[in-house]
N, C-alpha and C positions, 0 to 999 in steps of 0.2 A: 687505929693507926691514922685513919683519915681525919679524925677529930684533932689529933695531936698536930698533924700537918697544918690544918686550918689555924690552930692556936699559934703555932710558930710564925705563920705568915702574917697574922694580924699583929703579933708582937713586933715583927720586923718592920711593918709599915708604920706602926706607931713611933718606933724609934727613929725611922727615916724622916717622918714628918717633924719630929722634935728637932732633929739635926738641921733640917732645911730651914725651919723657922728661926733657929738660933743663928744660922749663917746669914739669913736675910736681915735680922736685927743688927748684926755687925756691919753688914754692907750698907744699910741705910745711912749710917753716919758719914760714909765716904761716897755717896752716890753722885755728888756734884763732880768729884774727881774722875769718876768713871765716865760720866758724860763728856767731860773735857778731854779725857784720853781718847774716847771713841771719835770725837770731832777731829782731834789732831791726827789720828791714824788714818781716817778717811781722807783728810786733806793731803796728807803725805802720799797716800795711794793715788789720788788724782794727779798730783804733781809728777809722780813717777810715771804715770801713764802718759801724761803730756810729753815728758822728756823722752820716753820710749818712742812715741809717735813722730817726734820731730828729728830724732837722730837715727833710728833704725828703719824708718820707712821713707817712701818718696812723697810724703805729704809736703804742703807748702804753707807759708805764713799768710793768712788772709789780710786783705786791706778792707777798710771801711769807708765807703763813699755813698753816693746816692743811687748806686747801681748794683743790681745783683748779676754778677758776671762770673761764670765758672767755665774755665777752659779744660776740657777733657777730665771731668770729674767722674768718680765712680763710687759705688756703694761701699762704705767701710766695713759693714758686717758681712755682706755677701762675699767680699774679698777673703774673709777668714774661713768661711765655710765651703766655698766653691773650690773645685779642683784647679781652676785656673783664674787668672785675673779677670774681673768683669769688664764688659765693654764700656769704654769711656764715652761720655757725651757732653756737649756744650749746653750752657744755659745763659740766657741773656734777657733781663727785664729791666726797664727803666720807667721813669714817670710817663714817658710818651708811649711805651709799649708794655703796659703793666698787666695785661690780661692775656694768658696763653691757653689756647685750647689744644689738647693733645688727643689724637685718635690713633687707632691701630687695632689689629686683630687681637683676639683673646690670647693671652700668654706672651704677648710681644714685648712686655717690659714696662707698661705704663705705670702700674702701681709701685713697682720697685723704684722707678725713676722719681716719682713724687716723694716717696719716703726718703730717698737719697738727698733731695733738696732740703727737706726739713732737718735731717740729721746734720748736714753740712752747715746749715744756718745755726743750729744749736751748738755744734762744735766750735764754730768761729766765735760766737758770743760768750762762751764760757772760757775762752782763752786757749783753745787747742789749735794745732795745725789741722789742715783740711786735705782730704784725698783728692788732689787735682794738680794740674800743671800751673794754673794761676786761678785766683779767686778774689772777688771783690763782693762785699755784702753791704746792704743797707741795714742799719740797726732796726730790728723788728721788735715792736713793743709787745705783740702777742703773735703766737702761731696757732692758727685755727685749722683743724683737719676734719674732714668728713670721709672716712675710709671704712670699708667693711659692709657686709650684707647680712648681719645676724639680727635676729629679733631679740626682744628682752622679756623673758617670761616673768621676771620679778615685778616689772611695772605693767605687765599685760600690754606691751607695745609690740605691734607687728613690725616687720622689716621696714615697711613704708613709713609708719608713724615714727619710728626711730630716726629715719632719714629726715623727716620734717622737723623733729625736735632739734636735731643737730644743725640743720641749715638755719633754723630760726635763731638759735643761740649765736651763730656766726653773724647773721644779719644784724642782730640787736647789739652786738658788742664790738664788731670790727671797726677800725678807724683807718686813717690814711697811712699809718705806719705799721699795719698788720701784714703778715704773710699768711695767705689763705690757700689751702690745698684741698681740693674737692675731687673725689674719685667716684665716678659712676652714680651721680645723683639721679633719682627718678626711676631706677630699675625696679622698684618695688610696686609699681602700678602699671597701667596700660601704656603703650608706646606713645599714643597721642597726648595723654595727660602728662607723661614724663617729659616729653619734649617741651610742652607748654610751661611746666614748672621750671625746667632748666633755663629756658629762654628768659622767663621773667626774673629768676634769681640772678642770672648773668647781667641783665640790664640794670638791676639794682646795684650789684657790686661794681659795675662799670662807672658808677657815679663817684666811687671812692678812688683814692690814689694808692690803695693797697696793692701789693703784688699778689696776683692770683694765678694759680695753675689749676686748670679744670680738665680732667680726663673724662671722656665720654665715648659711648658707642652711637650716640645720636648724631649722624652726619649732617642732619638738617641744621644743627647748632653751629656748624662751621661757617655758615653764610652770614653770621652776625657781623663778620668783619667788613661787609659791604656798607654797614651803617655806622660802625664805630672804628675809627682809624687806629685806636690804641689796642686793638685785638690782633693777635698773631696766631696762625695755625701751624702746628707741628704734628708729625706722625712718626710712628716707628715702622721702618721698612721691613718687608719680608720678601723672600724669593720663592719662586715656584719650582718644585723639583718633581720630575716624573719618576714613578716607581720603576723597579727593575722590569716588571711586566709591561710597562708602558701604557697601561690603561687607566691609571689613576694619577692625579696630581696632588702633591702634598705641599704644605707650607713649611719653608725653612726660615727660622727666625734669625735675624741679624742683630737685634737689640740696638739698632742704630737710629738715632733721632734725626729727622730731616724736616725741612721747612715744607709747609703746605699740609693739606689734610689727606688722609689715606684714600687711595683709589681702589682699594680692595673691596670686592663685592662678595656677599654671602660667606664671609670667613667663619661665621658660626657654624654653617653647614660643613665646611671643610674640617673644622675642629671636631665636629660630631662624627665625621667619617673615620677618624682615628680611633674613636671609642668603639665599644662593642655593640653599638646600636645596630639593629638589623638593617640590611641594605634596602629592604622594601620601604621601611619608614624613611630612610634618607631620600629615596627617589620621590616619595610622596611629598616630603617637605620641600624639595627643590621645585616641584611643579606648583605647589601652593605659593611659595615665595615668588616665583616668576609671575604668577597671576596677580598677586598683590602689587608687585613692583610696577606693573602696567597702569595701575590706578592711582599712583602717587602724583600729587600736584607738582607743577613745574617749580623748580627751586628758584630762589631769588638770585638774579644775575647782577653783576657789577656793571654799571653804566660808565661811559667815558668820563662823565662829570665826577662821579664818585671816585674813580681811579685817580683823576687829577687832584681832587681834594685830599685824598689819602696820601699821595706823593708829596704834596705841599706840607701836609701835617708832619709827615716823617722827617722832611728836610728841616722844618722849623724846630722840632724837638732835638734833632741831632746838633743843630747850631747852638741851641740853648745849653745842651749838655757839654758841648765843646767849650763854650764860654765859661762854664762853671769849673770844669775839671781839667782842661787841657794843660799839659806841661811841655808841649812841643815847641821847638825853636821855630823862628819865622819861616824858614824854608820848608821844614816838614809840615808846618801848619798849612802853608800854601798848597802843597801836594795833596794833603788830606781834604782841603776845601774843594779843590778841583775834582777829586774823586767823588765827593758828595754831589757836586754839580752834575757829573756824568751819570751818577746813579739816579738823580732826580729826573734828568732828561730821558733816561731809559724807562723810567717808571711811568712817565706821562704818556697818555694815549696818542697814537699817531692817527691823524685824520684819514678816514676812509678804510681803516683796518677793522677786521672782524674780531670783536672782543670775546666772542664765545670761544675762539681758538687761541687767544693771546695768553 
């Protein structure tokens, strides 16, 4: 009986192979039509998706200028999978402020925000509406990203070596019209070496006019804005909430982007407390962290002269941008220029003032 079953199965497979081969021979004659049909169907599907996005959602039509400006933009994919609408944030990059350093605690939204910018740029350039209240984009010739912390077993590359390969490719191929997104460079090695590599990579990219967003946990990197006026610092805000017992303080994430670098300290330890790590290890980690913190070198401070130069640089770049793109009438332009003057005067150092507290 078993022999008969095997014979029938072999006969069936032979007949099936014969039928498939005959079908393929008939299809080969019309393969060009099938390729054309699949191309038309995919194009129709894309146009239908664009129509759905611009009519049934609150997306907006993007403009194309020399500025990347997004007002209250949100992540289009997170919107579909989350229970509620994601928190919206602003983005602003120009030729004079083309390098943004983003800091904040773990899970505060840095990586999601970076991916959101890249997705919005792609959506705008392929002809789609964009999830925002208003958006303006500069045409990007390439989008470079360095995101993730995985090693590569196929090429025998560790996490750190993969990071170095990715940043090397970006440095060798980026130009003034690129959009560069870097998330957590240098975490695959020691903190000192990671800071050094990040600082050197940032200084190289600062020589380009590319729009760069750089997320990092190395707060030492934030002080590079004292040397380069085209650097801006932003951070994701968090709030501190006491537990019901009142003996522990937890972090509540707002996912809101604000100017300046984060003032949070030891947020990695606070995140570890939420996990199942034993309390004895948490206490030891806090003591060791406090001991190391006392030995850190003094951070670089902005001098009054640096602050004045930075204010003059910002004013000059705003005036150049206004001359290029302004559509204001004379009265509105006069009001805008007066506001720029007040902002410049407020940014300039006041003689005799303590700049450590400013």
